[in-house]
N, C-alpha and C positions, 0 to 999 in steps of 0.2 A: 288403274291401267289407262294409258293415254288412248283417246278415241280420235281418229282422224277427222270425224265430223264435228268436233267441238273446237272452240277457240281457246288459245293459250297465250300467255305472256311469260316472260321470265320473272323470277322472284323480285328482280330489281325494276320491273315494269316495262321492259322492252318488248316490242311487237315480235311475234313468232309466226312462222309458216311451217306447218307439218306436211311433209311430202309422202312419208310412208311410215307404217307402224308394224311392218312385217319383215324388217331387216334381219340379217343373220347375227347371231352372237349376243353378247350382253347389252350392246347398244343398238337395239332393234328399231328405235324411233329415229327417223331421219328428217331433218328440217333445216331451217335457217333462222337467225336472229338479226334483226335490224339494228345496225350500229351507225355511228356518225359517218363512217366510210361506205356504208351500204350493207347488203345482205351477206352474212357470214355463216357458212354451213356449220351445222352441229349435229351431234348424235347424243341420244339420251337412252336411259334404261326404260323398261316398260312402265316404271313408276314416275318417269319424267325427271329422273335425277341425272345430272351431268356426269357424275362419277359414282361408282359403287363404293360403299363402305366409308364414306366421309363422316367424320364426327360432327362437322359443321355444315349446314346446307349451303350449296353454291348459289350465288346470285343469278346463275344461269339455269337453275332448275325450273321446270315448267309448273305454272299455276294456271288452273282453268279460269277463263274469263266468263263470268256469268252475266246475263243481260241485266241492265240497269232499268229501273222503273221510277217514274215520277208521278206523284199524286198530290192533289190538294185536298185537304180535309178540314172540316170545321169541328171544333170541339166545344160542346156545351159543358162548362165547368160548374160543378155544384160543390158545396162545402165538403162532402165526403165521397164524391163520385165524378165521373165524366162520361159523356157519350159522344161518339164520332159520327159525322154525317158527310156525305159527298158534295153537298152544296150548302151555301149560307142560307138559302131559302128553306131547305129541309131543317137545318138547325134552328132557324127562327120560328118555324111552325110549331116547335115544341113549346107548349104554353106553361111549362113548369115555372112557378114563381120563385123557386129556390135556386134558379140559375144565377151565378154570380159573374159569369163571363162567357163570351162566345169568341173563340180564338181561331184565326186562320193559321194552318200549319202546312208548310211546303215540305213534302217528303221526297227524298232522292236516295234510293237504296239499291243494292245489288240483290238479285234474286237469291233467296236462301239466307240472306244476312240475318244473324241472330238466332238461327235455328240450331 
């Protein structure tokens, strides 16, 4: 169910504004989609679908936008294992002589990704 307090985009990546989630009838979600010409009003079902009963999803169906997170981690790599650290200093404090590499990894991910 669409929540007015969350952010959404269309399936094809366009910005969306939700104005109301309590409209009448099958298309109770009211909002607008940003196009090259400007904001275009739309209505969706409670599930964020542009049209009921479609066999193929519409490019204008709603997809929740989840926050993105960025992190830098350092991986101590061993022959059969690895350990992650939030700083190079912490990774280098590990005195294990079996370490074969210390790799900096830049992470950029959407909240919930991979779950």
